[in-house]
Steps between C-alpha positions, in 0.01 A plus 500: 500500500592814311552519124797304359605780262855481636553158335450652156631859500736508799811716438834319497615665825185387683550137401819493706329656798203264470733203511644647819150558640408136439812395688413749776156345551661155517756626755791434265626855426812644666482828691656733242277379215197515728568867585528588130181311412299670777630842395387427144148427626470860619520633144352214291129423535532209255749317719288586805203323340727213405603459866137499614415229248785268587420540870144384428631205299738410782209500746299275268788254475538494878126435541513211252788347692335565839122432474454537877623860493270573207198363687591700809508825302179408317321420828608831647365693203177301493454539873530875477251510216258281694529724804420805289201326344378385840521855636314637197230235541461582869467874433246436223301274733492770767374754248227262380393444862478875568277550196292198605452619859389844382274353234339267750435786742321704233296202376389419854404862558272480196343159577409291804792577729368325810462163331826517307694589813361188663607277213826664392763697688390849607574785263795733553466869579516667161692819576760323711548231236533759223766685699686176564474408132634835382794472736577150378489592131708815551755294691531244219544772237756690710706187573486362146420154638261281307483734203588210267163340576211530256344776710459865407586647841443857384153403385442339839604825667250696286223256596565554869579872484182648360368317196280294730325812631368576153304174486142540617341255741662246735400199292669637188808593703508150643475335162776719356733419790429128476577511130828677580576223746429228245708677235798461735411149620234325287491206744414699813183305576373737768495794258312293244244391761420858595483609138245223453300641791505843337384354167221307672387811686471681167300210354780380271457132584703365210804712587469402863472131414806522274713637785363246748560204270856619440566508874340160555706346220838658582521602866751311713321597822198278569333779698502725192358214296231465763406868477485471121273194523268671749464812288449298183227306676326822595518625141351179363231498769401858420456394138279208605757234408481317832669184378818685404478702822477178696812362330694802624374479858548123508864543395555720805341244734660193341846663496478533877527879497150542640593296806852625575450866408204662682461769232370234263222359719253672265580236236283256699218753529513596133503132402184450707331791321600360161351162593174677591499666156561156346209344697719271711370507857724225635824647366413851612435383855820295498703806398351706784566220748866483392531874545363486856714198589818680396397849614249470787557866589348603166150369583353844571645642179364213293157531661493873431615450142217254435242725661621806305556329167337638189122452456575284197723263700255489791219406264723230351577355845132508599401316183777239519346174631619410848747788530338690792437186705843358417672822597343495848596138547849512349613841630304565822756753627384740228172536690640549850482877469608742229707800601502740209797725442588723211862395471445124498238484225565247223217623282730617222687172488225282355599353168 
């Protein structure tokens, strides 16, 4: 409501008109007095404010006496606000996804693209995605939609329109784009997974592990949790902590992901390798047997992976009591003929 100055310093003539205005709002003023009161409003801002205030008070009284009408108006206002927020959230999510897709493409270009494409979705074409992203951002800015979100759309435009070209190296470009994505949507698990891959590639194991643990602890999608567990296991294995690595791989197998999602069959293989490192012949052979039972078409890949494993792992298997004999007896299909291929090698996936 406006200021109530008119109740204290209102001129005498206005008091008469304000009494008429009150009656007018209540529908109790005759035509001649109504015409005079309305004409007075044209020249008196104080009485105009007075009319606005008593109209607001009249609406409040009606709402108190009719709660259903009040709730209807409130729901309409709230619904509109929710629709605007939903649209802003959707636009922000699309922007975060564009940054993520570009970041992923650059990270894959700088690392082991063939393996990542097998495990994750293939990367987008960078130039086409940048063009699409620029068009999307320009469209949002031009329309004014979603500008109430916590996103600096002009900054996003700069990132896609040339700032990126000044960053040297695909890995650094990828990291910068993934960070842009996470600044828009901190819970975009896929962006965090690829940032972890970039950190791991640079040898920043602690940073990579931090991202991976965050995804494992917070992701709603079990597949993303599975990817986080697999990559954490590889980090721990590379550091020689085979017990912690095994916990990660065992979560993937015990959760059922390794059996229902073919991309995770390596969890069985990596578990077997961890058991070798932990001097457990029986458990290692059991893990390999489970892998072959669930994925019989992977026998050649497993055989090749074992034959091409690191000299350190091969020496460990040779020295492990009963392992060589048990492997021939438990997994005879591994010795039925090894067809080596470059694309199917699992050598890099040992924990």
